[in-house]
N, C-alpha and C positions, 0 to 999 in steps of 0.2 A: 516420355516415350514417344516415338514417332507414330503417327496414325496410319501409316501405310501398311498394307498387308504384307506379311513376311513371305518370302518365296518358299515354295514347297521343296522338300529335299529331292534331289534327283533319284529316280528309281533305277535299280540295277536291271539291265535288260536280260530276258531269258537266254539261256545257253542253247541256242539252236543254230543250225547252219545259216539260216536266213539272217539272224541277228548278228552273227560274226561278220557277215559280209558288210553290214551297215555299221560295224563298230567304229571305224575311223571317223565316219560322219558324226556318230554320237560323241566320241571323244572330243572332236572339234567344237561341237555345240556346247558341251559341258565346259570346255576350256574358255570359250567366249563368255559364257554366263558367269564363270568365276572371275574372269578379268573385269567384267562390268561391275560386279559386286565389290571387287577390290578397289576399283577406281572411285566408287561412290562411298567407300568406307563401310560397306555393309557385309563384309565377309564374316563378321562375328555372328550375324543372324543365323548362320547354319548351325551354330553350336548353342544358341540361346534356348532355354527352356520355354515352352509355350506359355503365353500369358494366362494367368488364372482369371476366373470370372470377376473376382474383385478388382484386379488390376485393369481389366478391360472396362469395367463400369467406371472406375476412377478416370480413365482416359476419356470416356464419353462425357463425363461431367465437366472435364477441363476444356473440351473443345466447343466450338460453336455448333449449334444444332445441325446445320447442313453438313458440316465436316464429320460429325459423329456418326452419320449414317454409314460411313465406310467401315465402321467397326461392327456393324450388325451381324454379318455372317461369322466373323471371328467369335463374337459372344455366343451365337447359337452353337457353333462347333464346340466351344469350351464347355458350355452347359450340357450339350449332348454327351460329350465324353464323360463328364462327371456322372450323369444319370446312368450311362451304361455300366460304368465301374460300380456304382452303388447297387444296381440291380443284379450284378453278377456275384454278389455275396461278399464284396470287399468291405470289411468293417470300417477301415479308415476312410474310404470314399463316402460311406453313409454319414460318418461324423463330419466330413468336409461339407456335405450338403446342409446339415443342420447348422454348421457354423456360418455358411454363406447366407442362409435365410435369416439368421439372427443378426448378422452384420448388416444386411440389406434393409431390414426393418428399421434400424437406427439411421442408416445412410440416407434414406429417402426423405428424412426430415430436413435435410439441408437444401437450401434453395437452388443450388447449382445443378441438382438432378431432378428438376421439375419439368412440367409441360411435356413437350414432344420427346425429350430425352427419357423421361419416365415411361411414356407410352412405348418407346422403342425397347426399353429394358423388359417391360411386361410382355411385349410381343416376342422377344427373344426366348423368354421362359416358355411361352406357349409353343413356339416353333420347335423347341428342344424337348417338348413333352416332359418338362420338369415342373412338378407342382409347386406352387408358391406357398400353399397352406392358408388356412382361413384368416389368421391374424394379419399376415402380410398382404393378402388380397384386400382385406378391409382397410388397411393402412394406405395402400395404393389408391383404392377407390376414393378414400377421403381426400387424399392429396390432389387427385385430378379434379374432383368435384369442387373443392374449395378454390381451386385456381380458375375454374371455368364456369361454375354454377350450372353445369350441364348444357351450356349453350355452345361450347366448342370442344374440340378434341385435340389436346396438345397444342393449343394456339391456332387451330384451324377450324373454321366454321363447318357445319355439317354439309353445306352446299359445296364448299371448297373440297372437303374430303371426298365427296362423291365424284366431283370433277376429276380430282387427282386419280381416283381409282380407275375411272374410264380411260384417262390418258395413259396410265401406266400398264393397263391390261393388255396382255398378248397371250394367245393360246386359250385354254379352257377357263371359263369364269370360275369353275369350282376350285381351280388351283389357287385362286386369289382370295378365296373366302377366308382362309385362316388369318390373313393380314387384317381383315375387317373384324373378325370375331374376337381376336386378341385385344382389339381396342374396345369393342362393344362390351366386353366382359367387365370393364372397369367404369362404365358409364352408369348414370342414374337410369332407372326404368323408363322414365319419360323420354330421355334422349335416345335410348335403345329403340323404343317404339317409333320414334320419329324417323330414325335411320331406316328401320324396316319398312315403314310405309313409303318413304321416298324411293327406296330401291324397288319395291314391288310395283310401283306405278310409274317408274322412270321410262322415258322414251327409248333409252338404250336397251336393246334386248339382252345384252350381256349382263347388265346390272340387274335386270329382272331375274335372270337365270341364277345369279349369285344368291338370291334370297332363298333358294332351295336349301342352302346350307343351314339357314336358321330353322327350317322346318325339322331338321334332324337334331339340332343342338340346343334350341332355345326353349324357354318355358312356354306353357300353353297360351298365355296372353300374347306374347310376341308372335307365336305361330298364328294365332287368330288374326292379328293385325295384318300379317302378310297375306293370309287367305282372303281377307276382306278387300285389301288393296288390289290383289290380282284380279278379282272378279269385277271390282268397280271400274278398273281401267281397261277392261277387255275391248270395248268398242273403240276407245281412243288409241290404244296400243294393242292391236291384235296379237295374240300369242303365237310364237313360232313353234313349229312342229317339234323341235328338239326340247323346248321347254316343257311341252305337254308330255312327251314320252319320258323325260326325266322325272317329272312330277309323279308319273305312274310308278317309277322305280322307287322314289322316295316313299310312296305309299306302302310299299312292301317292307320298308325298314322301320316303320314307326309303330307305336302302340295303337290298339284298336280304336280308341276315341279319336285320335288324331287322324287315323286312316279314314274314318267316316267323314271327317271334315274335308279331307283332301278329295274324297269321292265327289262331294258337292261342288268343289272348285273345278275338278275335271269336267263334270257335266256342264258347267257354265262356260268353260273355255273351249271345248272341242268344236262347237259350231262355228267358232271364229278363227280357227287355226289357219295360219299361212305357212307356206313352205320355208324351211330354214335354208340358208346358203349351203351348197353342196360341200361335203367334207371329204378329205382324202380317205380313200379306201384302205383298210388294213385287213390282214389275214392272220388269225390266231395261229401261232406255231408252237408255243411251249407253255405248259402249265406245270409248275413244280410246287411241291409242299414238303416242308422239312418235318422230321419227327420232333416232338417237343423236347426241349432241354429240361434240366432239373427245375427251372423256375416256371415251367409250363409255357414257355415261349415257342411259338410256331411261326415260321415264315412261309407265306404263300405268295407266289409270283406268277404273273402271266405276261407273255411277250407276244407281240404281233408284228408281222412283217409289213413294212410300208415305207413311205418317204416322209419323215424319217421313221425308223423303227420305234415302237412303243413298248415300254415295259413298266408295269405297275407292281410294286411289292407291298405287302401288308404284314404287320406283326400282330399276332394274336397271343394274349396271355390268358391262360385258364383262370377263370374267376373274375377277370377284368373285361374281357372282350377284345375288340380291335383297339389297340393303343397307338398304332403308328401306321401311316400309309404314305408311300412315296411314288412319284412319277419320274421314271428314269428314261427320258426321251433319248433316242439314239442307241440304246443298249439292245443288241440282238439276242435271240434265244440262246445262241451258242456262247455269247459273252456272259449271259446270265448264268449258265451252267458253270462256267469257269469261275465266276465270282463266288458261287456257292462252294466250289471245291477249294478255292483259296482261303475261304473263311472257315474251313473245316466244319461246314454245316451239312449234315446228311440230308439231302433232298432227293425226292423221287418224283417221277411223272404222276400227276394226279388227275383223276376223272372229274368231269363237271359235277357229277353226283356227289363225290366226296367233298369238293370245295363248297358246294351249295349247303350241304349238311353242316359243315364246319362253320360257315358264315352264319347260318341260322342260329346256331348255339352261341356264337360269339356276340351277335347283335343283341340277343336276349340278355347276355351278361352285361353288355354296355348299358342297357336300360335299367337292369336290376341294380347295378352298382353306381349308376349316375355318371358313367364315363360317356361323353358325347360320341355318337356315331359319326365318324369322319365323312364329310360330304363326298370326298373323292372315291368313296366306296361305290357311288353311282357309276363313275367312270369305269371302275374295275368290273362291275356287273355288265356294262355294255361290252367290254372287251371279251368277256366270257359268254356273251349272248344269253345272259340270265335275265328273264323277264320278271321273275319273282324269286322268292326263297321258300323252301319247304317249311312245313310246320316244325317248330322246335320240339320234337318228340323223340330225340335220340336217346336210346337206352343202352348204356355200355354192356350190361349183362346179356342183352339180346344179341349184340354184335359178337360177344365172346362165344355164345352158344352156336351162332351161325358158323363161325370159323372152326369150332371144335366138332361140329356135326360130322359124323362118320369117322372121326379120328379115334382109333382104338388106344385110348390113353386114360388112365385113372388120374383125373385132375387133382383129386384130394391127396394123392400120394406125396409124401414129403420128398421122397427120392426123385419123383418127376418134377417137383417144384425146383429142387436144386439143379436138376439137369437143365430145366428151362432157363434158369438164371445164368448158368454157366454158358449156355449157347449164346445168350445176349452179351455177356461180358467178353466172350471171344471176339465179338464184332468191334470192340474198341470204342468207337465214337457213339455207338447206339445208346448206351446207358451210363457212360462214364461221368456225365454231369448230373446224374440223378441223386441229388442230395439237397438238404435244406440249409439255407444261410440267411439269417435276418437278425434283427435286434432281439427278438424274443428268444431265439436260439442262443445268442450270446449271453443273455441274462440267465438262462437256464443252466447252460454248461459251465459258466464261470464260477458257479457256486459249488460245483462238484469236481473232485480231483480224480477219482478212480474211473478208469475207462469202463469197467463193467457197470458201475453205478450210472455213468452217463448213458450207456446203452439202455439200461433199464428205464431211466427217466424218459428217454426219447420214445421207447416202444410202449410205455404204459401211460405217459402223461401227454407228450406233445403230438406224436404222430397219429394217435387215434382221432384227434381233431382234424387230421388231414387225410383221413382214409378216402373220402370222396374225391379229393384232388388227385390222389394216386390211382384211383380206379379210372378216372377220366384220362389220366396220363397214359395208362395202358391202352385205353380204348382208342384214343386218337393215333397212338403209335401203331396199334394193330390194324386200324382202319386204312392207313396209307400203305402199310406193308402188304396187306392182303391183295392189293391191286398190282403188285409187282410179280415178275416171273422169276423162276429159279430160286436161288438161295434166299433172297430177300423175301419172296413170297412165303417160303417155309418158316421164316422167322416169326411171321404173324401168329402161327400156332403157339409158339413158345410164349409170346407176349400174352396171348389169350389165356394160356394156362395160369400165368401169374395173376392176371387181372381177375379171372374167375374166382380164384381163391380169396382175393380181397373182398369180393362181393358177399362172402359168407360172414358169419359173426364170430369166426375164430379169432383168438387173440393175435395181435400183430407179431408177437414174439415167435409165432409159429410160421410166419411168412419169410422165406429166404429173401424175397425181394425187399421187404421192409427192414430186415436185418442189414442188408447191404446198404440201403438208404441211410440207416442210422450210423453205420460205420463210416460211410462217406461224409456224413454230416460232421462227425467228430474229427475226421481227418482234415476237413476244410477249416474247421474252427481252430485246430491246432496250428495250421499253416499260416494263419493271419497274425 
C-alpha cells in the first residue's frame, strides 16, 4: 500500500443563495481534482474502505522509520473512530478492539516493529485515548527497555529527544506534553525521572513549562523530582510569570499532599519571577455545555475571539472524569454552535459557575479512577478566567430540591413521574440516548429470551448498581437546563422530578425513567 495520505472526500456545499453563486467555481475545482487523481491513477481512492489500524501498523512496520511518521495521523484517526464506535454501544466495535489488542500483543514481538516505530504506535494509542490494557503495556515496556536499556527512546538519546521537542514546538507547550507523556509511559522509572529533571531545569522556558503536565499525570516520585529541579534551577533560570501562574492553576487540580508541595515551590519561585513575553489578547465569547448522553458523556466548549480565534473543547464522562480535551484554533463561537448542531449534540450556554462545578466533580473522578487530568485543562481554565475550582461538594438531591422549591407538584406521584418522562421524550434528542450498552449487558441479556424477563433482570439486577450514575445523569442535565430561558428552562423541573424519585429507596421498577432506560437498553441490544 502507498504511504501517502488519501484525499478526503469532497463535501457537498450547503444549498444557499451564496453557495449557488459559487457553484461553477466549486464544480471546476472538483473537476480539476478528479482529473489530477485520474492522471495519477488514484481515482479508486475515492471508493476504498479506510485502512484498519492493523493495516496501518503493518504499513508502518514495512517502511523506514522516517517515512512511517506520515502515517501517524492516519493511525490516530483510525483508532479514534474505533474507540468512538466501541463507546457508543456497538458490540462489534468492542470485539474489534479486543481483537486489535490481542493481535498487537503478538505483532510487537517481531523486530520490524521495534524502536521508534513501536514508540509511534504507542503514541497513537495515547493520542486516540484508546487504552492498551495492562498486558500490552507491559509487553511494550519490555520491548522498549530491552532495545534501549533505558538510555534512549526509540533510538534517540534523551538529550536528542529534548532538542527535538524544542525544535518542533510551536504554540502552547502544554499542547506538546502528550507527545512526551506517551513516550515516558513506556520508559523505566529511572529514565522518566531523568527526563523530568532535565525538563524542569532546562534553559528553554517552554520545556520547563511542559513539566507542569507531569505534575498532573505522574506519580509522586516523578512530581517530586520536578518540584526539586524547578526550585534548584531558580537562580540560573529565573521562572517566567506564565509558568508561575500556571503552576498555581495546577495546584488547584491536584490532591492535597501534592498541592502542599506545590505551595512550597511557588514560595521559592515568586521572588525570582521575570515577565513572560506578551501574548495575543483574546476575549471569551461563547461557553457551551451539552446535556449528557446515555453513556454519561458531556461536552463543554469555550471559544474566545482573537487572532486567531481560540476554542477548547473537553469531554467528560460520568464516573471517569475528563477523558479528552482538544484545542481547535481558528474556530469561532458561531462555528462552534454550528458544529454542535451538525453533530446532533444538544448544547446550551453555560455559566462560569456551572462549568466550574462540573469540572470540580470531573477532576475528582479523574483522581479517584486513576485517569490522568489532561494538562490542557490549565489552558481551558485560563480561557474561562478560572483561578481555582470550588470544593467538590455537589449534591444532586440538593439541586433537585432547589429546582422544585415553590413548584406545586407531588414528586412522588406516579402520574407526575410519567408526565415528566413524556415531557422529556417529546424533546427527542434530550433522552433518546439514555440506555445502557456494554459487555456486561450483552452477557446478561443473551441468556434471557423473554422481553419481560429481560426487563425484570435489568430493573432488579443490573440497574440498581447504576442508580447513582442515573441520579447524576439527571442532576447534570437539570443543572444546565435550569440556566436556560423559556421552554428549556422549564424542562429542568421535569428532570428534577425524575431525579428526585431516584434519590429515594423505592424499587427502580416504580420509576418510569428507569423503565424507559431498561426498554431502550433491550432495543439497543436487539438492534446489534
